[in-house]
C-alpha positions, 0 to 999 in steps of 0.5 A: 924556622918556626913562628915565634910563639905569641899567645899572651895579651894583658891589656884588652879593650872590649865593648867599651871597657878596659880589662887588665890581667892582674899581674900581681896574682900571677902565676898563681891565678889568671885574674882579670879586672874590669876598670870603669873610672880613671881613678881605677886606671891610675890605681892599676898603674900605680899598684902594679896591676899593669906594668912595663912602660909600653903597657902603662902607656896603652892603659893610660890611653884607654884611661883617657877614653874612660875619663872623657866619656864620663866628663862629656856625659856630665858636661858636654859644653866644658868636658875638656876643662873637667878632663884636666885633673884626670889627665894629671892623675894618670900622669902622676901614677908612675913618674919614671915611665916616659911612655905614660906621658908620651901616650897622654900627650898624644891623646891630649893633642887629639883632644884639642881638635875635637868637637862633640862626643869625643869617645869615638875618636879617642877610642880609635886613637887609643886602639892605634897606640895599642896596635902600633906597639904590637907592630913595633915590637915585632919589628924590634924582634926582627932587628934584635934577633939579627944580632944573635946568630949562634948564641949559646945563651941570653940573660934577661931581667925583669919582664919585657914581654907581652905582659909589659907591652901591647903584645909580643914584647920588647927584649922578650920579643927579641928573645921570642923571635930569636928562639923561633929562628933557632938563633939561641939555645938557652934563656936565663931570667933573673928573679928580679927582686923585690916584685919578682917579675922575672920569677912570676912573669917572665918565667910564666910567659916563656913556659906558657909559650913553650920556650925553656927558661932557667931562673936564677937569683939576681945575685948569681948573674955575674957568676953566670957570666963568668961561667961563659953560659951567656953571650948577651944580656937583653933588657928593656927600658922605661926611659932612654935619655938623649945621651943614651943613658938608660933607666930600667928596673933596678938591677940593670946597671949591675948587669951592665957593669958585670957584662962589660967586665966579662965581655958579654954584650948588652942590648936594650930594646925599647920603642922610640916612644921610650926615647926622651930627647928632652931629658939630657942624661940619666941624671935627670930621670926621676927614679921612683921610690917605692914602699920599703915594705916591698923589700922588708917582706915577701909573699905577704910576710915580713922577712926582715928583722924588726927595726930594719929599714929599707931603701927601695928604688924601682929603677936604676940608670945604666950609662950609655957607654955600657950599652952595646946596642939600642934596638927600636922599631925605627932602627938600631943604634950601636954604641949609643951617644947623643948624636946617634940617638938624635939622628935615629929620632929624626929618621923616625919622625920623617 
């Protein structure tokens, strides 16, 4: 068995500064941005410099450190009050990813307990969130890979790797682990319109780490399943509702429908911080609507006919009944439902 390849980190806290690999410029350029204000961090989340639910949460946690440092310098006696608009600005940056609110809630809970300079304690907490995510991803990789013995091919959608997390990845972490263990032979990746995360990011990650990848247009996925070349679809999630409904990158629902029709298994890989027991079902998950220009153009050039309009939801909802297994760092749930997810989260909290 080979060691799973893992050479990429996209979120770095170094000498008191947050540095993000600008994912909008990949694969053409590896460009790093250094962020000095909470407004910079919120903009980076909103504008897709950093993306992927776990990575968004980690970046937001470090954003809290940056904001608290500034507010404490300005007013040591009342920095907590002054910090509230900064926390709200971060929370509003991308509404669908529950990890964002989860990370902010964790940082907020610590803030209430602090006296004096908050920076050391908040920095340590953000670092723990980052390190725990990597450890969780490695555990999910092991648990998910156990389902993939002797698999000819897997298909993934969007990007769920080191670029979308603290490191190693969720769905792509399972693929990394399974590849290292010799459990899968081929990896297919949807291009993932309109931001092309599969083409620009997933393909870049896999090639960078020496894992062969075959790219396909999103519309070709159902035909690929029909040919029998894949036995599993493996995706991540930005929010999992209490009943097991899954919010993920637009196009995921169609994959799940096609997979069920063709007898292909469907796996969702996400940390427990993505499970939102306070959201009853997928119908209650807010779906981010992004600018129509993302659909009407490509590569900075308009491709649609003048006068055409666009509908551009960033996510869709996959019903729980189309999911074969949810993999978390706390364990796996096969054929998820409300009771099974509640039991999983109770074990995770114990």
